[in-house]
Backbone as numpy.savetxt, mean C-alpha at the origin, in Angstrom:
# Nx Ny Nz CAx CAy CAz Cx Cy Cz
-9.89 -1.39 -8.24 -8.92 -0.44 -8.60 -7.51 -1.26 -9.04
-6.93 -0.75 -10.03 -5.78 -1.53 -10.50 -4.53 -0.63 -10.54
-3.48 -0.95 -10.06 -2.23 -0.25 -10.16 -1.36 -0.90 -11.27
-1.04 -0.10 -12.22 -0.35 -0.66 -13.40 1.11 -0.09 -13.60
1.71 -0.54 -14.71 2.99 0.02 -15.17 2.86 0.93 -16.29
3.28 2.24 -16.20 3.17 3.08 -17.36 3.91 2.89 -18.57
3.52 3.20 -19.73 4.36 3.16 -20.88 5.30 4.34 -20.88
4.83 5.46 -20.27 5.74 6.62 -20.23 5.87 7.07 -18.76
6.64 8.02 -18.45 6.85 8.50 -17.11 5.67 9.13 -16.58
5.49 9.22 -15.16 4.29 9.87 -14.57 4.26 11.28 -14.81
3.00 11.85 -14.70 2.86 13.24 -14.80 3.70 13.94 -13.75
4.07 15.17 -13.96 4.97 15.85 -13.05 4.26 16.76 -12.08
2.96 16.77 -12.02 2.24 17.62 -11.09 2.63 17.25 -9.71
2.99 18.32 -8.94 3.45 18.16 -7.52 2.14 18.10 -6.66
2.16 17.00 -5.77 1.11 16.99 -4.82 1.57 17.22 -3.35
0.68 17.61 -2.52 1.04 17.92 -1.19 0.95 16.65 -0.32
1.60 16.71 0.98 1.57 15.59 1.77 2.74 14.64 1.53
3.96 15.16 1.43 5.03 14.28 0.99 5.67 13.52 2.21
5.77 12.23 2.01 6.40 11.36 2.98 7.84 11.13 2.57
8.79 11.60 3.34 10.21 11.59 2.92 10.89 10.42 3.69
11.93 10.05 3.05 12.76 8.95 3.60 13.45 9.53 4.90
13.25 8.96 6.08 13.89 9.53 7.26 15.35 9.38 7.27
15.93 8.42 6.40 17.43 8.37 6.33 18.01 9.47 5.48
17.19 10.28 4.79 17.78 11.27 3.93 18.04 12.52 4.73
19.24 13.10 4.57 19.66 14.21 5.26 18.57 15.43 5.06
18.23 16.05 6.09 17.30 17.18 6.06 15.86 16.86 5.96
15.54 15.51 5.99 14.09 15.09 5.92 13.37 15.55 7.13
12.15 15.94 7.02 11.36 16.38 8.04 9.90 15.91 7.76
9.16 15.54 8.87 7.73 15.04 8.63 6.88 16.16 8.13
5.89 15.72 7.33 4.89 16.71 6.75 3.63 16.67 7.69
2.73 17.63 7.30 1.48 17.65 8.04 0.60 16.46 7.63
-0.26 16.06 8.50 -1.21 14.91 8.30 -2.50 15.56 7.74
-2.68 15.44 6.39 -3.87 16.09 5.79 -5.12 15.25 6.05
-5.14 13.98 6.43 -6.32 13.23 6.51 -6.92 13.20 7.85
-6.11 13.23 8.91 -6.62 13.06 10.30 -6.71 14.32 11.03
-7.72 14.41 11.95 -7.85 15.52 12.85 -6.76 15.71 13.83
-6.46 16.85 14.26 -5.42 17.11 15.20 -5.60 16.31 16.50
-4.64 15.57 16.93 -4.77 14.80 18.14 -5.46 13.43 17.95
-5.98 13.10 16.75 -6.69 11.96 16.52 -5.73 10.69 16.29
-6.01 9.67 16.81 -5.20 8.42 16.77 -6.10 7.33 16.15
-5.72 6.90 15.01 -6.40 5.84 14.31 -5.30 4.71 14.00
-5.83 3.49 14.05 -4.88 2.34 13.80 -5.62 1.40 12.79
-4.76 0.76 11.98 -5.29 -0.19 10.88 -4.43 -1.48 11.13
-5.10 -2.51 11.23 -4.27 -3.82 11.29 -4.25 -4.50 9.94
-3.12 -4.79 9.50 -2.80 -5.50 8.26 -2.19 -6.85 8.52
-2.72 -7.83 7.86 -2.10 -9.12 7.98 -1.50 -9.42 6.53
-0.23 -9.65 6.57 0.51 -9.76 5.23 0.80 -11.21 5.09
0.28 -11.77 3.86 0.46 -13.18 3.53 1.42 -13.24 2.29
2.58 -13.80 2.50 3.63 -13.80 1.49 3.81 -15.16 0.98
3.25 -15.38 -0.25 3.35 -16.70 -0.91 4.67 -16.80 -1.83
5.44 -15.73 -1.89 6.62 -15.78 -2.73 7.91 -15.79 -1.82
7.72 -15.62 -0.59 8.81 -15.65 0.35 9.88 -14.65 0.12
9.44 -13.37 0.23 10.39 -12.25 0.14 11.46 -12.48 1.26
12.75 -12.03 0.96 13.75 -12.11 1.98 13.35 -11.30 3.21
13.63 -11.79 4.39 13.25 -11.14 5.54 13.59 -9.72 5.57
14.80 -9.28 5.13 15.23 -7.95 5.20 14.32 -7.03 4.29
13.94 -7.62 3.12 12.97 -6.87 2.23 11.66 -6.64 2.84
11.11 -7.71 3.44 9.75 -7.66 4.12 9.81 -6.59 5.15
10.88 -6.58 6.04 10.99 -5.66 7.10 11.07 -4.24 6.53
11.82 -3.96 5.55 11.84 -2.66 4.97 10.52 -2.25 4.39
9.85 -3.17 3.75 8.57 -2.83 3.14 7.59 -2.37 4.23
7.63 -3.14 5.40 6.75 -2.73 6.45 7.04 -1.42 7.06
8.28 -1.16 7.16 8.76 0.15 7.66 8.18 1.34 6.82
8.35 1.08 5.46 7.94 2.18 4.52 6.47 2.45 4.60
5.67 1.23 4.69 4.19 1.40 4.91 3.85 2.10 6.09
4.43 1.80 7.21 4.22 2.48 8.45 4.47 4.00 8.40
5.55 4.35 7.70 5.97 5.70 7.59 5.02 6.54 6.75
4.52 5.85 5.68 3.57 6.45 4.72 2.25 6.77 5.46
1.76 5.81 6.18 0.42 6.13 6.84 0.57 6.96 8.18
1.73 6.96 8.73 1.96 7.79 9.87 1.73 9.26 9.48
2.15 9.62 8.28 1.98 11.00 7.80 0.61 11.45 7.70
-0.41 10.57 7.59 -1.78 10.85 7.47 -2.60 10.52 8.82
-1.77 10.29 9.89 -2.42 10.12 11.14 -2.87 8.70 11.39
-2.36 7.79 10.81 -2.82 6.36 10.90 -1.65 5.47 11.35
-1.75 4.69 12.43 -0.77 3.82 12.84 -1.10 2.35 12.19
-0.08 1.76 11.61 -0.20 0.44 11.06 0.23 -0.60 12.10
-0.59 -1.50 12.33 -0.31 -2.71 13.24 -0.32 -4.00 12.39
0.74 -4.73 12.45 0.89 -5.93 11.68 0.30 -7.11 12.51
-0.79 -7.70 11.99 -1.52 -8.75 12.70 -1.17 -10.09 12.12
-1.00 -11.02 13.00 -0.73 -12.40 12.57 -1.88 -13.15 13.08
-2.85 -13.63 12.07 -3.91 -14.48 12.55 -3.50 -15.87 12.99
-4.30 -16.55 13.78 -3.92 -17.88 14.22 -3.95 -18.78 12.96
-2.93 -19.64 12.93 -2.92 -20.61 11.77 -3.92 -21.70 11.68
-4.43 -22.03 12.87 -5.46 -22.95 13.06 -6.48 -22.47 13.99
-7.83 -22.68 13.57 -8.90 -22.16 14.38 -9.90 -23.22 14.56
-10.41 -23.27 15.83 -11.44 -24.38 16.17 -12.76 -23.60 16.41
-12.84 -22.33 16.07 -14.10 -21.59 16.21 -14.41 -21.07 17.57
-13.48 -21.32 18.56 -13.77 -20.90 19.89 -13.05 -19.70 20.33
-12.13 -19.14 19.46 -11.35 -18.06 19.76 -12.23 -16.78 19.81
-11.91 -15.75 20.71 -12.66 -14.54 20.64 -12.44 -13.84 19.29
-13.52 -12.99 19.05 -13.52 -12.27 17.74 -12.27 -11.41 17.68
-11.47 -11.61 16.54 -10.28 -10.80 16.42 -10.55 -9.31 15.92
-11.68 -9.08 15.63 -12.00 -7.71 15.08 -11.46 -7.66 13.61
-11.67 -6.40 13.18 -11.29 -6.21 11.70 -9.81 -6.11 11.44
-9.37 -6.76 10.33 -8.09 -6.56 9.79 -8.11 -6.82 8.35
-7.27 -6.14 7.55 -7.20 -6.24 6.09 -6.11 -7.16 5.73
-6.38 -8.15 4.90 -5.43 -9.16 4.46 -4.71 -8.47 3.25
-3.35 -8.62 3.12 -2.61 -8.22 1.97 -1.93 -9.47 1.46
-2.24 -9.79 0.27 -1.90 -11.09 -0.35 -0.78 -10.89 -1.45
0.45 -11.34 -1.25 1.47 -11.25 -2.24 1.52 -12.59 -3.01
1.20 -12.59 -4.37 1.23 -13.88 -5.15 2.24 -13.80 -6.10
2.70 -15.11 -6.52 3.60 -15.20 -7.67 2.84 -15.32 -9.05
1.63 -15.42 -8.95 0.71 -15.55 -10.07 0.61 -14.27 -10.96
0.33 -14.55 -12.23 0.17 -13.32 -13.10 -1.30 -12.98 -13.01
-1.56 -11.58 -12.98 -2.97 -11.09 -12.82 -3.82 -11.51 -13.99
-3.33 -11.69 -15.14 -4.02 -12.13 -16.30 -4.77 -13.47 -16.02
-4.22 -14.33 -15.23 -4.85 -15.58 -14.90 -6.16 -15.34 -14.19
-6.37 -14.22 -13.54 -7.56 -13.84 -12.87 -8.53 -13.02 -13.63
-8.05 -12.76 -14.97 -8.95 -11.89 -15.75 -8.61 -10.47 -15.57
-7.41 -10.06 -15.04 -7.20 -8.67 -14.84 -5.94 -8.27 -15.77
-5.73 -6.94 -15.96 -4.76 -6.55 -16.92 -3.29 -7.11 -16.60
-2.55 -7.43 -17.64 -1.35 -8.14 -17.44 -0.31 -7.20 -16.72
-0.52 -5.84 -16.69 0.45 -4.96 -16.09 -0.07 -4.52 -14.68
-0.98 -5.22 -14.06 -1.57 -4.85 -12.81 -0.61 -5.36 -11.69
0.01 -4.35 -10.98 0.87 -4.72 -9.87 0.11 -5.05 -8.59
-1.12 -4.52 -8.49 -1.94 -4.80 -7.39 -3.34 -4.44 -7.71
-4.35 -5.04 -6.94 -5.75 -4.84 -7.26 -6.51 -4.94 -5.93
-7.68 -4.20 -6.00 -8.77 -4.41 -5.04 -9.96 -4.88 -5.77
-10.51 -6.03 -5.39 -11.66 -6.63 -6.13 -13.00 -6.26 -5.41
-13.98 -5.85 -6.17 -15.24 -5.73 -5.64 -15.55 -4.43 -5.11
-16.83 -4.18 -4.74 -17.25 -2.81 -4.22 -17.79 -3.02 -2.74
-17.74 -4.24 -2.09 -18.17 -4.44 -0.80 -17.37 -3.50 0.23
-17.97 -3.25 1.31 -17.23 -2.41 2.29 -17.55 -3.02 3.70
-16.56 -3.17 4.51 -15.14 -3.06 4.21 -14.65 -4.26 3.46
-13.49 -3.95 2.67 -12.91 -5.03 1.98 -12.26 -6.04 2.87
-12.16 -7.32 2.43 -11.53 -8.32 3.17 -10.01 -8.39 2.88
-9.55 -8.16 1.61 -8.30 -8.33 1.16 -7.91 -7.40 -0.05
-6.64 -7.19 -0.21 -6.09 -6.67 -1.44 -4.99 -7.67 -1.93
-4.66 -7.58 -3.15 -3.72 -8.43 -3.91 -2.58 -7.79 -4.49
-1.45 -8.32 -4.42 -0.19 -7.80 -5.08 0.39 -8.96 -5.95
0.90 -8.57 -7.19 1.37 -9.66 -8.06 2.92 -9.34 -8.26
3.66 -10.31 -7.66 5.08 -10.22 -7.66 5.68 -10.20 -9.00
5.31 -10.99 -9.95 5.91 -10.91 -11.27 5.89 -9.60 -12.02
4.73 -8.94 -11.79 4.46 -7.61 -12.36 5.36 -6.49 -11.66
5.43 -6.57 -10.36 6.25 -5.70 -9.67 7.81 -5.81 -10.09
8.29 -7.05 -10.24 9.57 -7.30 -10.67 9.85 -6.85 -12.06
8.97 -7.02 -12.91 9.03 -6.52 -14.32 9.15 -4.93 -14.34
8.31 -4.40 -13.51 8.41 -2.88 -13.41 9.71 -2.34 -12.97
10.30 -3.15 -11.99 11.64 -2.79 -11.37 12.80 -3.05 -12.40
12.63 -3.97 -13.33 13.54 -4.25 -14.31 13.64 -3.29 -15.36
12.40 -2.65 -15.72 12.25 -1.61 -16.70 12.63 -2.18 -18.12
13.15 -1.26 -18.94 13.36 -1.61 -20.22 14.83 -2.42 -20.41
15.65 -2.14 -19.35 16.98 -2.78 -19.28 16.92 -4.03 -18.48
17.32 -5.16 -18.94 17.28 -6.36 -18.30 18.51 -6.70 -17.46
19.53 -5.85 -17.69 20.79 -6.16 -16.92 21.11 -4.86 -16.03
20.66 -4.83 -14.87 20.84 -3.79 -13.93 21.58 -4.42 -12.65
22.09 -3.41 -11.91 22.71 -3.86 -10.67 21.61 -4.47 -9.73
21.85 -5.36 -8.91 20.96 -5.88 -7.90 20.51 -4.75 -6.98
19.12 -4.84 -6.70 18.50 -3.74 -5.76 18.85 -4.19 -4.41
19.03 -3.18 -3.56 19.15 -3.50 -2.10 17.83 -3.78 -1.42
17.84 -4.43 -0.22 16.64 -4.66 0.50 15.86 -3.37 0.81
16.59 -2.23 1.04 15.96 -0.98 1.26 15.19 -0.50 -0.02
15.85 -0.63 -1.21 15.14 -0.31 -2.44 13.92 -1.19 -2.75
14.12 -2.45 -2.62 13.00 -3.41 -2.81 11.85 -3.17 -1.82
12.25 -2.89 -0.58 11.27 -2.60 0.41 10.38 -1.35 0.08
11.16 -0.32 -0.45 10.38 0.92 -0.97 9.34 0.53 -2.00
9.73 -0.28 -2.93 8.83 -0.64 -4.12 7.66 -1.35 -3.69
7.88 -2.42 -2.91 6.76 -3.31 -2.44 5.91 -2.47 -1.41
6.51 -1.63 -0.61 5.69 -0.91 0.33 4.86 0.16 -0.39
5.36 0.65 -1.63 4.59 1.66 -2.21 3.33 0.99 -2.89
3.50 -0.24 -3.57 2.41 -0.92 -4.11 1.34 -1.35 -3.01
1.87 -1.77 -1.92 1.06 -2.25 -0.82 0.15 -1.07 -0.31
0.88 0.08 -0.10 0.17 1.30 0.51 -0.94 1.83 -0.52
-0.59 1.74 -1.82 -1.48 2.22 -2.80 -2.87 1.37 -2.74
-2.74 0.08 -2.67 -3.83 -0.77 -2.59 -4.63 -0.61 -1.34
-3.90 -0.44 -0.18 -4.66 -0.28 1.06 -5.43 1.03 1.02
-4.91 2.16 0.51 -5.70 3.33 0.35 -6.94 3.06 -0.44
-6.81 2.33 -1.55 -8.00 2.02 -2.38 -9.11 1.32 -1.61
-8.61 0.44 -0.76 -9.62 -0.45 0.03 -10.56 0.31 0.79
-10.05 1.53 1.22 -10.99 2.36 2.16 -11.39 3.65 1.42
-10.89 3.91 0.26 -11.24 5.21 -0.40 -11.48 4.90 -1.85
-12.09 3.71 -2.14 -12.23 3.44 -3.63 -13.10 4.28 -4.42
-13.93 5.12 -3.76 -14.75 6.06 -4.55 -13.87 7.21 -4.99
-12.72 7.52 -4.36 -11.80 8.59 -4.73 -11.17 8.28 -5.93
-10.85 7.06 -6.39 -10.15 6.75 -7.58 -8.67 7.10 -7.51
-8.08 7.46 -8.58 -6.59 7.76 -8.62 -6.39 9.29 -8.66
-5.17 9.54 -8.22 -4.70 10.94 -8.31 -3.85 11.12 -9.60
-3.41 12.37 -9.91 -2.58 12.60 -11.09 -1.25 12.11 -10.97
-0.74 12.09 -9.78 0.65 11.61 -9.55 0.87 11.24 -8.11
1.97 10.73 -7.74 2.20 10.41 -6.39 1.82 8.88 -6.10
1.66 8.68 -4.78 1.30 7.31 -4.30 0.08 6.78 -5.04
-0.92 7.59 -5.34 -2.22 7.17 -5.85 -2.36 7.36 -7.27
-1.16 7.62 -8.05 -1.21 7.64 -9.48 -1.71 6.18 -9.94
-2.29 6.14 -11.21 -2.77 4.92 -11.66 -1.62 4.03 -12.19
-0.61 4.49 -12.42 0.58 3.76 -12.96 1.85 4.20 -12.23
2.86 3.20 -12.14 4.04 3.45 -11.39 5.26 2.90 -12.27
6.27 3.61 -12.39 7.50 3.02 -13.12 8.58 2.73 -12.16
9.73 2.29 -12.69 10.78 1.87 -11.86 11.38 3.06 -11.03
11.54 4.19 -11.60 12.06 5.37 -10.88 11.19 5.81 -9.74
9.87 5.79 -9.94 8.94 6.13 -8.95 8.93 5.01 -7.79
8.87 3.73 -8.17 8.91 2.80 -7.16 10.05 2.82 -6.24
11.18 3.30 -6.72 12.45 3.32 -5.88 12.72 4.64 -5.35
11.87 5.61 -5.58 12.01 6.96 -5.05 12.13 7.06 -3.58
12.91 7.91 -3.02 13.06 8.09 -1.63 11.77 8.85 -1.05
11.05 9.48 -1.84 9.81 10.25 -1.38 8.67 9.61 -1.91
7.55 9.76 -1.13 6.24 9.20 -1.47 5.23 10.26 -1.29
4.66 10.79 -2.34 3.75 11.87 -2.34 2.28 11.43 -2.24
1.58 11.89 -1.18 0.23 11.51 -0.98 -0.64 12.66 -1.08
-1.54 12.79 -2.05 -2.42 13.91 -2.14 -3.42 13.99 -1.07
-3.78 15.25 -0.71 -4.68 15.41 0.45 -6.04 14.79 0.36
-6.51 14.78 -0.97 -7.81 14.29 -1.26 -7.96 12.82 -0.90
-6.86 12.09 -1.36 -6.82 10.67 -1.17 -6.61 10.36 0.31
-5.86 11.09 0.93 -5.61 10.87 2.38 -6.87 11.15 3.26
-7.51 12.22 2.87 -8.79 12.49 3.57 -9.84 11.33 3.26
-9.94 10.87 2.12 -10.95 9.89 1.82 -10.53 8.56 2.51
-9.19 8.25 2.60 -8.84 7.08 3.26 -9.13 7.11 4.74
-8.91 8.27 5.39 -9.19 8.32 6.82 -10.71 8.21 7.08
-11.50 8.90 6.20 -12.89 8.85 6.38 -13.45 7.34 6.20
-12.95 6.62 5.34 -13.27 5.23 5.11 -12.85 4.37 6.25
-11.61 4.63 6.82 -11.14 3.87 7.99 -11.98 4.10 9.14
-12.38 5.38 9.38 -13.28 5.68 10.58 -14.58 4.91 10.37
-15.16 4.90 9.18 -16.42 4.17 8.97 -16.21 2.65 9.18
-15.11 2.09 8.73 -14.85 0.69 8.93 -14.70 0.36 10.42
-13.97 1.19 11.11 -13.75 0.93 12.63 -15.07 1.05 13.39
-15.94 2.06 12.92 -17.16 2.19 13.62 -18.04 0.97 13.35
-18.05 0.43 12.20 -18.84 -0.79 11.75 -18.36 -1.99 12.54
-16.97 -2.12 12.70 -16.45 -3.24 13.40 -16.82 -3.23 14.89
-16.82 -2.00 15.42 -17.16 -1.77 16.86 -18.67 -2.27 17.14
-19.53 -1.91 16.07 -20.98 -2.29 16.34 -21.28 -3.73 16.24
-20.41 -4.43 15.56 -20.75 -5.84 15.31 -19.95 -6.74 16.26
-19.21 -6.19 17.23 -18.40 -7.03 18.14 -19.24 -7.25 19.46
């Protein structure tokens, strides 16, 4: 699944399951459409940053990802794998790698406007990829001279791309939604938006896939 940059603005169809910026006045949490009442699910993500995002941007990105998945009943845990392994460590269990690269996706044979991708159909996926140059071009938009973006704004954008690809990793049969987080394309305004819309079908498919992944991981440990 590939997340790209649109040539025009996104469709305006409103979706349910809105994740709102908690810093905005009057914001309130929405219902969790994917998880059952009282259910606690956790997903471990290991973020590998080869472009060295500023620490403040990376922190805001992680906050936005956590808030997005919290709304569908899933807690995000950031996992740091050991840098050196001698093969004697206990099984770390399943975690999904998120790789942020400075490379262009076209070098890998993918569309030049792909901000993020999930490769293959195996389950569970090992990793998802994000392409920093494409994200930055989307944020620049048609105008090349804009005010510098704050860490909060950049964190929203990177968090949105990351969350999009993570959902695909567990619900890739679902495909894309008409708009919101799982729309096939994202523009500057959407990436910087204070709200993130998650459609119920994508949320439910993600939670189903995560349950399946965790069950498979438990059986193999």
